[in-house]
MARBA-3410 file (N, C-alpha, C, O; in Angstrom, 1 decimal):
198
91.2,37.3,34.2,89.3,37.9,34.2,88.7,36.6,33.7,89.5,35.9,33.1 ~ 87.5,36.2,33.8,86.7,35.4,33.3,85.5,35.6,32.3,85.4,36.7,31.9 ~ 84.7,34.8,31.9,83.7,35.5,31.0,82.7,36.6,31.6,82.2,37.6,31.1 ~ 82.8,36.1,32.8,81.5,37.6,33.5,82.2,38.9,33.1,81.6,39.9,32.9 ~ 83.9,38.9,32.9,83.9,40.5,33.0,84.0,40.8,31.7,84.1,42.0,31.4
84.0,39.8,30.5,83.7,40.3,29.4,82.4,40.5,29.1,82.0,41.5,28.5 ~ 81.7,39.8,29.4,79.9,40.3,29.5,79.8,41.8,30.4,79.0,42.6,30.0 ~ 80.5,41.9,31.3,80.4,43.3,32.1,80.8,44.4,31.4,80.2,45.4,31.5 ~ 81.9,44.0,30.6,82.6,45.2,29.4,81.6,46.0,28.4,81.5,47.2,28.1 ~ 80.7,44.5,27.9,79.7,44.4,26.8,78.2,45.3,27.4,77.7,46.3,26.8
77.6,44.6,28.5,76.7,45.2,29.0,76.3,46.8,29.4,75.4,47.4,29.0 ~ 77.2,47.3,30.1,77.0,48.9,30.4,77.2,49.2,29.1,76.5,50.2,29.0 ~ 77.7,49.1,28.0,78.0,49.8,26.8,76.7,49.8,26.4,76.2,50.9,26.1 ~ 76.0,48.7,26.3,74.4,48.7,25.9,73.7,49.5,26.8,73.0,50.4,26.3 ~ 73.6,49.5,28.1,72.5,50.3,28.8,73.3,51.8,28.7,72.6,52.7,28.3
74.2,52.0,28.9,74.5,53.3,29.0,74.5,53.8,27.4,74.5,55.0,27.3 ~ 74.5,53.1,26.3,74.9,53.5,24.9,74.5,55.1,24.6,75.4,55.8,24.1 ~ 73.4,55.6,25.0,73.2,57.3,24.6,73.8,58.1,25.7,73.9,59.3,25.5 ~ 74.2,57.6,26.9,74.5,58.7,27.9,75.8,59.5,27.7,76.8,59.0,27.1 ~ 75.8,60.6,28.1,76.9,61.2,28.1,77.3,61.7,29.1,76.5,61.7,30.0
78.9,62.4,29.7,79.1,63.1,30.7,78.4,64.3,30.7,78.1,64.8,29.6 ~ 78.0,64.9,32.0,77.1,65.9,31.9,77.7,67.6,31.1,78.8,68.1,31.2 ~ 76.9,67.7,30.8,77.6,69.0,29.9,78.3,68.8,28.8,78.7,69.8,28.3 ~ 78.7,67.6,28.1,79.9,67.4,27.2,79.2,66.3,26.6,78.2,65.7,26.9 ~ 79.9,66.1,25.6,79.7,65.0,24.1,80.4,63.6,24.4,80.4,62.6,23.6
81.1,63.7,25.6,81.9,62.5,26.1,80.8,61.5,26.3,79.7,61.7,26.9 ~ 81.1,59.9,25.5,80.6,59.1,26.0,80.5,58.7,27.5,81.5,59.2,28.1 ~ 79.6,57.9,28.3,79.3,58.0,29.6,80.4,56.6,29.6,81.4,56.5,30.4 ~ 80.2,55.7,28.8,81.3,54.7,29.0,82.4,55.2,29.3,83.0,54.6,30.2 ~ 83.1,56.1,28.7,84.7,56.3,29.2,84.6,56.5,30.4,85.5,56.0,31.1
83.7,57.2,31.2,84.2,57.3,32.7,83.7,55.7,33.6,84.2,55.4,34.6 ~ 82.8,54.8,33.0,82.9,53.5,33.4,84.2,53.0,33.3,84.8,52.8,34.4 ~ 84.8,52.7,32.0,85.8,52.4,31.9,86.9,52.8,32.7,87.6,51.9,33.2 ~ 87.1,54.1,32.9,88.0,54.6,33.7,87.6,54.5,35.0,88.6,54.7,35.6 ~ 86.6,54.1,35.9,86.6,53.8,37.0,87.0,51.7,37.1,87.5,51.0,38.0
86.6,51.4,36.0,87.1,50.0,36.3,88.5,49.9,36.3,89.1,49.2,37.2 ~ 89.1,50.7,35.4,90.9,50.7,35.6,91.3,51.0,36.6,91.8,50.0,37.2 ~ 91.3,51.9,37.1,91.5,52.9,38.5,91.4,51.5,39.5,92.3,51.1,40.3 ~ 90.4,51.0,39.3,90.1,49.6,40.7,91.7,48.4,40.2,92.7,48.2,40.9 ~ 91.4,48.1,39.0,92.3,47.1,38.7,93.8,47.7,39.0,94.7,47.0,39.5
93.9,48.8,38.6,95.2,49.0,38.8,95.4,49.4,40.5,96.5,49.3,40.9 ~ 94.5,49.7,41.2,94.6,49.6,42.7,94.6,48.3,43.3,94.8,48.4,44.5 ~ 94.3,46.8,42.8,94.5,46.0,43.2,93.2,45.4,43.6,93.2,44.7,44.6 ~ 92.0,45.5,42.6,90.9,45.0,43.2,90.4,43.8,42.4,90.8,43.5,41.3 ~ 89.6,43.3,43.0,89.1,42.0,42.3,88.2,42.1,41.4,87.6,43.2,41.3
87.8,40.9,40.3,87.0,40.9,39.5,85.8,41.4,39.4,85.4,42.0,38.5 ~ 85.0,41.1,40.8,83.9,41.3,41.3,84.1,42.9,41.6,83.0,43.5,41.6 ~ 84.8,43.4,41.8,84.8,45.1,42.2,85.2,46.1,40.8,84.8,47.2,40.5 ~ 86.2,45.1,39.9,86.0,45.9,38.3,85.1,45.8,37.5,85.0,46.6,36.5 ~ 83.8,44.5,37.9,82.6,44.6,37.4,82.0,45.6,37.7,81.4,46.3,36.9
81.9,45.8,39.3,81.0,46.7,40.0,81.4,47.9,39.4,80.5,48.7,39.4 ~ 82.8,48.3,38.7,83.0,50.0,38.9,82.3,50.0,37.1,82.0,51.0,36.5 ~ 82.1,48.6,36.6,81.8,49.0,34.9,80.0,49.2,35.3,79.4,50.0,34.6 ~ 79.5,48.7,36.1,78.1,48.4,36.3,77.6,49.4,37.6,76.4,49.2,38.0 ~ 78.2,50.4,38.3,77.7,51.0,39.2,77.0,51.8,39.1,76.6,52.3,40.1
76.5,52.3,37.7,75.4,53.2,37.8,74.6,52.9,37.2,73.9,53.8,36.6 ~ 74.2,51.4,37.0,73.2,51.3,36.2,71.6,51.2,36.8,70.7,51.3,36.1 ~ 71.5,50.9,38.2,70.8,50.7,39.0,70.1,52.3,39.0,68.9,52.6,38.7 ~ 71.0,53.1,39.3,70.6,54.8,39.6,70.1,55.1,38.1,68.9,55.1,38.1 ~ 70.7,55.2,37.0,70.5,56.1,35.9,69.5,55.5,34.8,69.2,56.2,33.8
69.0,53.8,35.0,68.3,53.0,34.0,67.6,52.0,35.1,67.4,50.9,34.8 ~ 67.3,52.4,36.2,66.2,51.3,36.9,65.0,50.6,36.4,64.5,49.6,36.9 ~ 64.6,51.6,34.9,63.4,50.7,34.2,64.1,49.7,33.2,63.4,49.2,32.3 ~ 65.6,49.6,33.2,66.3,48.7,32.5,67.0,47.7,33.0,67.1,46.6,32.5 ~ 67.6,48.0,34.2,68.2,47.3,35.0,67.8,47.0,36.3,67.5,47.8,37.1
67.6,45.5,36.6,67.3,45.4,38.2,68.0,44.4,38.9,68.3,43.3,38.4 ~ 68.2,44.7,40.1,68.9,44.0,41.3,69.3,42.5,40.8,70.3,41.9,40.8 ~ 68.1,42.2,40.4,68.1,40.3,40.6,68.8,40.0,39.1,69.5,39.1,38.9 ~ 68.5,41.2,38.1,69.1,40.8,37.1,70.8,40.8,36.8,71.4,40.1,36.0 ~ 71.2,41.7,37.6,72.7,42.0,38.0,73.0,40.7,39.0,74.1,40.1,38.7
72.2,40.2,39.9,73.0,39.1,40.5,72.7,38.0,40.0,73.0,36.9,40.5 ~ 71.9,37.9,38.9,71.9,36.2,37.9,73.2,36.4,37.0,73.9,35.4,36.8 ~ 73.6,37.8,36.3,74.4,38.0,35.2,75.9,37.8,36.4,76.8,37.1,35.9 ~ 76.0,38.0,37.1,77.4,38.7,37.7,77.5,38.1,39.0,78.6,37.9,39.4 ~ 76.6,37.7,39.6,77.0,37.1,41.0,76.1,37.9,42.2,75.4,38.9,41.9
76.1,37.3,43.4,75.6,38.4,44.5,76.6,39.3,44.9,76.3,40.5,45.2 ~ 77.9,38.8,45.0,78.8,40.0,45.3,78.7,41.0,44.5,78.6,42.2,44.9 ~ 78.5,40.8,43.0,78.4,42.2,42.4,77.5,42.9,43.0,77.8,44.1,43.4 ~ 76.2,42.4,43.1,74.9,43.3,43.3,75.1,43.9,44.2,74.7,45.1,44.2 ~ 75.6,43.6,45.2,76.1,44.2,46.7,76.5,45.6,46.5,76.0,46.7,46.8
77.8,45.2,45.8,78.6,46.7,45.3,78.0,47.7,44.9,77.9,48.8,45.4 ~ 77.6,46.9,43.5,76.5,48.2,42.8,75.4,48.7,43.3,75.1,49.9,43.3 ~ 74.3,47.4,44.1,73.5,48.8,45.5,74.1,49.4,46.2,73.5,50.2,46.9 ~ 76.0,49.4,46.5,76.3,50.1,48.0,76.9,51.4,47.2,77.4,52.3,47.8 ~ 76.9,51.6,45.7,77.5,52.4,44.5,76.2,53.4,44.7,76.3,54.6,44.6
75.0,52.9,45.1,73.8,53.6,44.4,73.3,54.8,45.3,72.9,54.3,46.3 ~ 73.3,56.2,45.3,72.5,56.8,46.1,70.8,57.0,46.1,70.3,57.8,46.9 ~ 70.0,56.4,45.3,68.7,56.2,45.2,68.1,55.3,46.2,68.9,54.4,46.2 ~ 67.3,55.1,46.9,66.5,54.3,47.7,66.3,53.1,47.3,65.6,53.1,46.2 ~ 66.7,51.4,47.8,66.3,50.5,47.5,64.7,50.6,46.8,63.8,51.4,47.2
64.5,49.6,45.8,63.5,49.4,45.0,63.7,50.8,44.3,63.0,50.5,43.3 ~ 64.0,51.7,44.1,64.2,52.8,43.0,63.7,52.2,41.7,64.1,51.1,41.2 ~ 62.7,53.2,41.0,62.2,52.4,40.0,61.9,53.4,38.7,61.1,53.1,37.8 ~ 62.8,54.5,38.8,62.2,55.9,37.7,61.6,56.8,38.2,60.9,56.5,39.2 ~ 61.7,57.9,37.8,60.9,58.9,38.1,61.8,59.7,38.9,63.0,59.5,39.0
61.1,60.9,39.5,61.8,61.9,40.3,62.5,61.0,41.5,61.9,60.2,42.1 ~ 64.0,61.4,41.7,65.0,61.1,42.7,64.2,61.9,44.1,63.3,62.8,44.1 ~ 64.9,61.0,45.3,64.7,62.0,46.4,65.9,63.1,46.3,66.9,63.1,45.5 ~ 65.5,64.2,47.3,66.2,65.4,47.3,67.7,65.4,47.1,68.1,64.3,47.6 ~ 68.8,66.2,46.6,70.1,65.9,46.4,70.4,65.5,48.0,70.8,64.4,48.3
70.2,66.5,48.9,70.9,66.7,49.8,70.7,65.4,50.5,71.7,64.9,50.9 ~ 69.3,64.8,50.7,69.0,63.8,51.2,70.0,62.9,50.7,71.0,62.6,51.3 ~ 69.7,62.3,49.4,70.7,61.3,48.9,72.1,61.3,49.1,72.9,60.3,49.2 ~ 72.5,62.7,49.3,74.4,62.6,49.6,74.8,62.5,51.2,75.9,62.3,51.6 ~ 73.6,62.7,51.9,73.8,62.3,53.4,73.7,61.0,53.5,74.5,60.4,54.3
72.7,60.3,52.7,72.2,58.6,53.3,73.5,58.1,52.7,74.2,57.4,53.3 ~ 73.9,58.7,51.2,75.3,58.0,50.8,76.5,57.9,51.6,77.3,57.0,51.6 ~ 76.8,59.0,52.3,77.7,59.5,53.2,77.6,58.6,54.4,78.7,58.5,54.9 ~ 76.5,57.8,55.0,76.5,57.4,56.1,76.4,55.8,55.7,76.4,54.9,56.5 ~ 76.4,55.6,54.4,76.5,54.4,54.0,77.8,53.8,53.7,78.0,52.6,53.6
78.9,54.9,53.5,80.1,54.9,53.3,80.7,54.3,54.7,81.1,53.1,54.8 ~ 80.6,55.3,55.6,80.6,54.5,56.9,80.3,53.3,57.6,80.5,53.1,58.8 ~ 79.9,52.5,56.7,79.5,51.5,57.6,80.0,50.3,55.9,79.6,49.1,55.9 ~ 80.3,50.6,55.4,80.9,50.0,53.9,82.1,48.8,53.7,83.3,49.0,53.7 ~ 81.6,47.7,53.6,83.1,47.0,53.6,84.4,47.5,52.4,84.3,48.3,51.5
85.5,47.0,52.7,86.4,47.7,52.0,86.4,47.6,50.4,86.7,48.5,49.7 ~ 85.9,46.5,49.9,85.4,46.3,48.6,84.9,47.3,48.5,85.7,48.1,47.9 ~ 83.6,47.9,48.8,82.6,49.1,48.1,83.0,50.3,48.4,82.6,51.4,47.9 ~ 84.1,50.1,49.3,85.0,51.5,49.7,85.8,52.1,48.4,85.9,53.2,47.9 ~ 86.5,50.5,48.2,87.6,50.7,47.0,86.7,51.2,45.7,87.0,52.0,44.9
85.0,50.1,45.6,84.4,50.7,44.2,84.1,52.4,44.2,84.3,53.0,43.1 ~ 83.7,53.0,45.3,83.1,54.3,45.6,84.1,55.1,45.4,84.1,56.1,44.8 ~ 85.1,54.7,45.9,86.4,55.8,45.5,87.1,56.0,44.1,87.5,57.0,43.6 ~ 87.3,54.6,43.7,87.3,54.9,42.2,86.6,55.8,41.1,87.1,56.5,40.1 ~ 85.2,55.6,41.6,83.9,56.8,41.2,84.1,57.7,41.6,84.2,58.5,40.7
84.3,58.2,42.7,84.4,59.5,43.1,85.7,60.4,42.4,85.7,61.4,41.8 ~ 86.9,59.5,42.7,88.4,60.1,42.1,87.8,60.2,40.6,87.6,61.4,40.4 ~ 87.6,59.3,39.7,87.1,59.9,38.2,86.0,61.5,38.2,86.2,62.5,37.5 ~ 85.1,61.2,39.2,84.5,62.7,38.8,85.0,63.6,38.9,85.0,64.5,38.0 ~ 85.9,63.6,40.5,86.3,65.0,40.7,87.8,65.1,39.8,88.2,66.3,39.7
88.3,64.4,39.3,89.4,64.5,37.9,88.8,65.4,37.0,89.1,66.5,36.8 ~ 87.6,64.4,36.4,86.9,65.4,35.4,86.2,67.0,35.9,85.9,67.7,34.9 ~ 86.0,67.3,36.8,85.1,68.3,37.2,86.5,69.4,37.6,86.4,70.7,37.5 ~ 87.7,68.8,38.0,88.7,69.6,38.2,89.2,70.1,36.7,89.3,71.3,36.4 ~ 89.4,69.2,35.9,90.0,69.7,33.9,88.9,70.8,33.8,89.3,71.9,33.4
87.8,70.5,34.1,86.7,71.0,33.2,86.7,72.2,33.8,86.5,73.1,33.0 ~ 86.8,72.6,35.4,86.6,74.1,35.7,88.3,75.1,35.6,88.5,76.3,35.7 ~ 89.0,74.2,35.5,90.1,74.8,35.1,90.1,75.3,33.7,90.9,76.1,33.3 ~ 88.9,74.8,32.8,89.2,75.0,31.5,87.7,76.4,31.5,87.8,77.5,31.2 ~ 86.6,75.7,31.8,85.6,76.5,31.9,85.2,77.9,33.2,84.6,78.9,33.0
85.8,77.3,34.4,85.5,78.4,35.1,84.1,78.1,35.9,83.8,77.0,36.3 ~ 83.5,79.2,36.1,82.1,79.0,37.2,81.2,78.5,36.4,80.3,77.8,36.9 ~ 81.2,78.8,34.8,80.3,78.3,34.3,79.8,76.5,34.3,78.7,76.0,34.1 ~ 81.0,75.9,34.7,80.9,74.5,35.0,79.8,74.5,36.1,78.9,73.8,35.7 ~ 79.7,74.7,36.9,78.8,74.6,38.0,77.3,74.4,37.5,76.5,73.5,38.0
76.9,75.2,36.4,75.9,75.1,35.8,74.9,73.6,35.0,73.7,73.3,34.9 ~ 75.9,73.1,34.8,75.8,71.5,34.4,75.0,70.4,35.8,74.5,69.3,35.8 ~ 75.3,71.0,36.7,74.7,70.2,38.2,73.7,70.8,38.8,73.6,72.0,38.9 ~ 73.0,69.9,39.2,71.2,70.3,40.0,71.6,71.4,41.4,70.9,72.3,41.9 ~ 72.8,71.0,41.6,73.3,72.1,42.8,74.5,72.8,42.5,75.2,72.4,41.6
74.7,73.8,43.2,75.8,74.6,42.5,77.5,74.3,43.3,77.8,73.2,43.8 ~ 78.3,75.5,43.2,79.5,75.3,43.3,79.6,75.0,44.8,80.5,74.2,45.1 ~ 78.9,75.4,45.8,78.8,75.3,47.2,78.5,74.2,47.8,79.1,73.6,48.7 ~ 77.4,73.8,47.1,77.0,72.2,47.5,78.2,71.3,47.1,78.8,70.6,48.0 ~ 78.6,71.4,46.0,79.5,70.5,45.5,80.6,70.3,46.0,81.2,69.2,46.1
81.2,71.8,46.3,82.7,71.7,47.0,82.3,70.9,48.7,82.9,70.1,49.4 ~ 81.3,71.2,48.8,80.7,70.6,50.3,80.8,69.2,50.2,81.8,68.6,50.8 ~ 80.1,68.6,49.4,80.1,67.3,49.4,81.7,66.5,49.1,82.2,65.6,49.7 ~ 82.0,67.1,48.2,83.7,66.3,48.0,84.7,66.3,49.2,85.6,65.5,49.6 ~ 84.2,67.6,49.7,84.9,67.5,50.7,84.5,66.4,52.1,85.4,65.9,52.9
83.0,66.3,52.2,82.9,65.4,52.8,83.1,63.9,52.4,83.5,63.2,53.2 ~ 82.8,63.4,51.2,83.7,62.5,51.0,84.8,61.9,51.6,84.9,60.8,52.2 ~ 86.0,63.1,51.5,87.1,62.6,51.8,87.5,62.6,53.2,88.5,62.0,53.6 ~ 86.6,63.4,54.0,86.6,63.3,55.5,86.3,61.8,55.9,87.0,61.1,56.6 ~ 85.1,61.4,55.1,84.2,60.3,55.4,85.1,59.0,55.2,85.0,58.0,55.9
86.0,59.3,53.7,86.3,58.0,53.3,87.9,58.0,54.5,88.5,57.0,54.7 ~ 88.4,59.3,55.1,89.4,59.1,55.9,89.2,58.2,57.1,90.0,57.4,57.5 ~ 88.2,58.3,57.4,87.5,58.2,58.7,87.4,56.3,58.6,87.7,55.5,59.5 ~ 86.8,55.7,57.0,86.4,54.6,56.7,87.5,53.8,56.4,87.3,52.6,56.6 ~ 88.8,54.4,56.0,90.3,53.7,55.7,89.7,52.6,54.6,89.3,51.5,54.9
89.7,53.2,53.3,89.4,52.1,52.4,90.7,51.8,51.9,91.7,52.5,51.9 ~ 90.6,50.3,51.5,91.9,49.6,51.0,92.9,50.6,49.7,92.5,51.7,49.2 ~ 94.1,50.2,49.4,94.6,50.7,48.2,95.3,52.2,48.2,95.6,52.6,49.4 ~ 95.6,52.8,47.3,96.3,53.6,47.5,95.5,55.3,46.9,96.0,56.4,46.9 ~ 94.3,55.0,46.5,93.4,56.3,45.4,93.1,57.7,46.4,93.2,58.8,46.0
92.8,57.2,47.9,92.5,58.1,48.8,93.5,59.3,48.5,93.0,60.4,48.0 ~ 94.5,59.3,48.6,95.3,60.5,48.5,95.2,61.4,47.4,95.1,62.6,47.5 ~ 95.4,60.4,46.0,94.8,61.3,45.1,93.6,62.2,45.1,93.6,63.3,44.5 ~ 92.6,61.8,45.9,91.3,62.0,45.9,91.3,63.4,46.8,90.7,64.4,46.6 ~ 92.1,63.2,48.0,92.4,64.5,48.6,93.4,65.3,48.0,93.6,66.4,48.5
94.1,65.2,47.1,95.0,66.2,46.3,94.1,66.8,45.0,94.3,67.9,44.5 ~ 93.0,65.7,44.6,92.4,66.8,43.7,91.2,67.8,44.2,91.0,68.9,43.6 ~ 90.6,67.4,45.2,89.4,68.2,45.8,90.7,69.5,46.6,90.8,70.7,46.3 ~ 91.4,68.9,47.3,92.0,70.2,47.7,92.3,71.5,46.7,92.1,72.7,47.0 ~ 92.8,70.9,45.2,93.1,71.8,44.3,91.5,72.5,43.9,91.3,73.7,43.9
90.9,71.8,43.7,89.2,72.1,43.5,88.7,73.5,44.2,88.1,74.6,43.8 ~ 89.2,73.0,45.5,88.7,73.8,46.8,89.5,75.2,46.7,89.0,76.3,47.1 ~ 90.7,74.9,46.2,92.0,76.3,46.1,91.4,77.3,45.1,91.2,78.5,45.2 ~ 91.3,76.7,44.1,90.9,77.5,42.5,88.9,78.1,42.9,88.4,79.1,42.3 ~ 88.3,77.5,43.6,87.2,78.1,44.2,87.4,79.1,44.9,86.5,79.9,44.7
88.3,79.3,45.7,88.4,80.3,46.4,89.3,81.6,45.7,89.4,82.8,46.1 ~ 89.8,81.1,45.0,90.3,82.2,44.1,89.7,82.9,43.1,90.1,83.9,42.6 ~ 88.7,82.0,42.8,87.5,82.9,41.8,86.9,83.7,42.8,86.6,84.9,42.6 ~ 86.4,82.8,44.6,85.5,83.7,44.7,86.4,84.9,45.4,85.7,85.8,45.7 ~ 87.4,85.0,45.7,88.6,86.1,45.8,88.4,87.1,45.0,88.2,88.3,45.4
88.4,86.7,43.2,88.3,87.3,42.3,87.1,88.2,42.2,87.1,89.4,42.0 ~ 86.0,87.6,42.4,84.5,88.0,42.1,84.5,89.4,43.7,83.8,90.4,43.7 ~ 85.2,89.1,44.7,85.0,90.2,45.7,85.4,91.5,45.2,85.2,92.5,46.0
END
């Protein structure tokens, strides 16, 4: 790893210093470090690992982080990977985001055309998110879904669609079966909760 990677460890720690995982007190940097680790263990490059650390900067802090700054500090490859992980439109500068469904449909369409490196970074992000959702669902049950801007059915649809889209896109590495297993278990638990409510 080069000096770029050391810079990439410090930079998101500053940008996301006051951020937490939704509905928790867990510092957001924990998610970014986990994504980076998944990428490296899966055989990803330094650019992919850096993009894993930075993948939410443009979406969550567009007023502070610009694509040009990412390119200047980390290179055009990292900028491209981070932009590919962002579900807000190009040029998003803060304020209200487009509707949730619109953003997710656009992101799924992007994944179908994404290069292998981009698929690995996106997959690592979604795998870590799915693991967190599953662990919290086991603990909190249906109360979990109040953390999100859309509810259980939309979230389950999205993660199922991610699995199907990534299967078709055939990402490199070994993370896809882990995401498939995680989403399958999440769907099973949700179905059990629905049956219990009936």
